[in-house]
C-alpha positions in Angstrom: 8.1 -30.5 0.0 7.6 -27.3 -1.8 5.6 -24.5 -0.1 2.7 -22.9 -1.9 2.3 -19.2 -2.6 0.1 -16.4 -3.7 0.4 -13.3 -5.8 -1.8 -10.4 -4.9 -2.8 -6.8 -5.7 -3.5 -4.2 -3.1 -4.6 -0.8 -3.7 -5.7 2.3 -1.6 -9.2 3.7 -1.0 -9.3 5.8 -4.2 -7.8 2.9 -6.4 -4.9 5.3 -7.5 -2.0 3.0 -6.5 -1.6 -0.7 -7.2 0.9 -2.7 -5.3 1.7 -6.3 -6.5 3.3 -8.6 -4.1 4.0 -12.4 -3.5 3.9 -14.4 -0.3 3.5 -17.8 1.2 0.7 -16.9 3.7 -1.7 -14.5 2.1 -3.9 -14.0 5.1 -1.0 -13.1 7.4 0.6 -11.1 4.8 -2.5 -9.0 4.0 -3.0 -8.4 7.7 0.7 -7.0 8.0 -0.3 -4.5 5.3 -3.5 -3.5 6.9 -1.8 -3.1 10.3 1.2 -1.2 8.7 3.6 -3.5 10.2 6.4 -2.2 8.1 6.5 1.7 8.6 7.8 3.6 5.7 7.3 0.7 3.2 5.6 1.5 -0.2 2.2 0.1 1.0 2.4 2.2 4.3 3.3 5.4 2.4 0.5 4.9 -0.2 -2.1 3.4 2.1 -2.3 0.2 0.1 -4.3 -2.0 2.3 -7.2 -3.2 0.2 -6.9 -6.7 -1.2 -8.5 -6.6 -4.7 -7.1 -9.6 -6.5 -5.1 -12.7 -5.7 -4.1 -16.1 -7.1 -3.0 -19.2 -5.3 -0.3 -21.6 -6.4 1.1 -24.9 -5.3 4.7 -23.7 -5.4 6.1 -20.2 -4.5 8.2 -20.2 -7.6 5.0 -20.3 -9.6 3.7 -17.4 -7.6 7.0 -15.5 -8.2 6.8 -16.1 -12.0 3.2 -14.9 -12.1 4.1 -11.8 -10.2 6.8 -10.9 -12.7 4.2 -11.3 -15.5 1.6 -9.1 -13.9 4.3 -6.5 -12.9 5.4 -6.4 -16.7 1.9 -5.6 -17.9 0.4 -2.1 -18.3 -1.8 -0.5 -15.6 -4.8 -1.1 -18.0 -4.1 -4.9 -18.1 -3.8 -4.9 -14.2 -7.1 -3.1 -13.9 -8.7 -5.6 -16.4 -7.2 -8.5 -14.3 -8.7 -7.3 -11.1 -12.0 -6.5 -12.7 -12.1 -10.0 -14.1 -12.8 -11.4 -10.6 -13.6 -8.4 -8.7 -15.6 -5.7 -10.8 -16.7 -3.9 -7.6 -13.2 -3.6 -6.2 -14.3 -5.1 -2.9 -11.8 -5.8 -0.2 -11.4 -9.5 -0.7 -9.6 -10.0 2.9 -13.0 -9.8 4.4 -13.9 -13.0 2.6 -10.7 -14.6 3.6 -11.3 -14.3 7.2 -13.7 -17.4 6.9 -10.9 -19.6 5.5 
């Protein structure tokens, strides 16, 4: 049985840095970013701990393919993607806690 996955975008308070990642457990992974579980990592150095976008997939391979597609796009396209579901750039992690 294949495990599902998620692709997600994190940003910092001022929305100056975007981080695109992929994982199997979005809630746990986002919490790791928020708690700075990996000191010195990109998200730690740039304070990217605000979840502003995510997509869920049935297979991790699909999530990886989508991550590559998003990363290949321009910053403008990434911002358009975020704003297509989250125009206010709210932290979506707050909504996920109820899952």
